[in-house]
C-alpha positions in Angstrom: 133.4 127.7 102.0 130.3 127.0 99.9 127.2 128.3 101.3 124.0 126.3 101.7 121.2 128.9 102.0 117.8 128.0 103.7 114.5 128.6 101.8 111.0 128.7 103.4 110.9 125.1 103.2 113.2 123.2 105.4 113.7 120.4 103.0 114.9 122.6 100.1 118.2 124.5 100.1 120.3 126.5 97.6 123.9 125.8 96.9 126.0 128.9 96.3 129.7 129.1 95.4 129.7 127.4 92.0 132.9 129.3 91.1 134.7 126.7 93.3 136.3 123.6 92.0 133.8 120.9 91.9 135.3 118.5 94.5 135.9 121.2 96.7 132.4 122.4 96.4 131.1 118.9 97.1 133.3 118.6 100.1 131.8 121.8 101.3 128.3 120.5 100.8 129.1 117.3 102.6 130.6 119.3 105.4 127.4 121.3 105.8 125.2 118.1 105.7 127.2 115.7 107.9 129.2 118.0 110.2 126.8 120.9 110.8 123.4 119.0 110.4 122.5 121.5 107.6 121.0 119.0 105.2 117.9 118.7 103.0 116.0 116.4 100.6 116.6 118.6 97.7 119.4 121.1 96.8 119.2 123.5 93.9 121.8 125.5 92.1 121.9 127.9 89.2 124.4 129.4 86.9 124.7 131.6 84.0 124.9 129.6 80.8 127.4 129.1 79.3 129.5 129.2 82.5 130.3 125.6 83.4 130.0 125.5 87.2 126.4 124.3 87.3 127.1 121.8 84.4 130.2 120.4 86.1 128.4 120.1 89.4 125.5 118.1 87.8 128.0 115.9 86.0 129.9 115.3 89.2 126.7 114.3 91.1 125.9 111.9 88.4 129.3 110.4 87.9 129.6 109.7 91.7 126.1 108.5 92.1 125.1 111.1 94.7 121.5 111.4 93.6 119.5 112.6 90.5 119.9 116.0 89.0 117.0 117.6 86.9 118.0 120.5 84.5 115.3 123.1 83.8 116.9 124.3 80.6 118.1 127.8 80.2 115.9 130.9 80.1 116.5 134.6 80.0 116.8 136.4 83.4 114.5 139.4 82.9 116.7 141.4 85.4 120.0 141.0 83.9 119.3 139.5 80.2 121.6 136.7 81.1 120.8 133.1 80.1 120.1 131.3 83.4 120.2 127.5 84.0 119.0 125.8 87.1 119.4 122.3 88.5 117.5 120.4 91.0 119.3 117.8 93.0 117.5 114.9 94.8 120.1 114.0 97.3 121.0 110.3 97.8 122.1 110.6 101.5 123.6 107.1 101.6 125.6 107.8 98.5 126.7 111.2 99.6 127.6 109.9 103.0 129.8 107.2 101.6 131.4 109.7 99.3 132.0 112.1 102.3 133.7 109.4 104.3 135.9 108.4 101.4 137.0 111.8 100.8 136.7 113.6 104.1 140.5 113.2 104.7 141.2 115.6 101.8 138.9 118.2 103.4 140.6 117.8 106.9 144.2 118.0 105.5 144.4 120.9 103.5 141.4 123.1 102.7 143.5 125.9 101.5 144.9 123.9 98.6 143.8 125.4 95.4 143.8 122.1 93.4 141.3 119.4 92.7 144.2 116.8 92.9 143.8 116.3 96.6 
């Protein structure tokens, strides 16, 4: 399951698990938000560029009207030399809740399915 990590600020959290399929990732985020009361006003996520996990999640959020996403651009990580991108998601709780209720059944039915077709 995707992990949402806390930061020093209770209103800002980090999404991990961008290697997961995008719909599965979003279902996991929604589960944390609405079933575990682990929500926040802002979520951020990062990825090595040109990996596509961060970009695909940002596009998914925009396509489903789940809030606004700001991209910081890519910058070199001085620790690894990799190009790193970061996105900041301002969550639309109403839109996210609606999407969760429309798609929750697929989370409940078969979490082990490795396809985005459910």
